[in-house]
N, C-alpha and C positions, 0 to 999 in steps of 0.2 A: 683790132681784130683778134679774136681768141683762136688758138689752135687746140683747145680742149678736146673737141670730139676726135681729132687725129691722135692726140695722146691716149685717149681711152680706147681707141679701136683695137689695139693689140689685147687688152684685157677682155674686151667684149668677145673677141674672136676666141680666146682661150676658154672663156666660159661656154660659148656655143660648142666648141669642140668637145669639151668635157661633158656637158649635158647630152650631146648627140651620142657619145660613147655610152653614157648611162642609159640612154634610151634604147640601146640594142639589148643589153642584158646587165644583170647584176654582176659586178666585178668580183664579188665574194663567192656567190653560188653558181655563177655562169648560167642562170635561168632567169625566171620572171616570178619572183615570190609574190604571193597575194598581199602581203603586208606592205610592200614597196609603194612608195609615192608614185612611182612611174609604171606601175602594173597596167593601168588602162592605156597609157601611152604606148607601151610595148605591144599592146594587142592591135594597134593600128597597123595598116599597111605602111610600108616603109616611107613612100612619098608623103602620106598624111603625117607620119611621125616627124619627118623632116620639117614640113610646114609647121607643125605644132611647136617644135623646138624654136624655130626661126620667129614665131609669133610671140615668144616669151619676152617680156621686158628685161633689162639688166637686172633689176631687183628680183624678179622671179627666177632668173637663171642663177643668181647668187643663192637664193633661198633653196633651190633644188640641190646645189652643190653642198650647201652647209647641212641640210637634212641628210644628204647621202653620207657625208663625213661622219656625222653623229651615229648613223646606223651602222656604218662599216666598223667604226671603233667599238660599238657595242657587240657586234657579231664577232669581231676578233677577240674581245675579252671573253665572251661566252665560249668560243672554241678553245681558248687557252685554258680556261677554268675547267672545261670538260677534259681536256687532254691531261691537265695536272691531276684531276680526280681519278681518271682511268689508269694512271700510270702506276 
C-alpha cells in the first residue's frame, strides 16, 4: 500500500492556499489588473471563486503559481528600473 497521496497532501494544501490568496487580489498592485490570469476569477463572488480554486487540478494550481511568479518578477524588475530611471 502506498502512502503517496498522504505525502503529497501538504504540498497540495500549500498550492490551494497560495492560489486562494492570489484569487483575492494581486499581491503586487493589491487590485485586479486586466492583464492577470486571475482577472476573471477575481470577478466571481467569493463562494464561486473558492469553488473554482478547489476545482483546479494539482497541475493547474502549479501553473497558476508559476505564471504568478513570472509576472511578479517582471513587475518587480519594471518597478526597480523605473525607480532607477527616475532617481
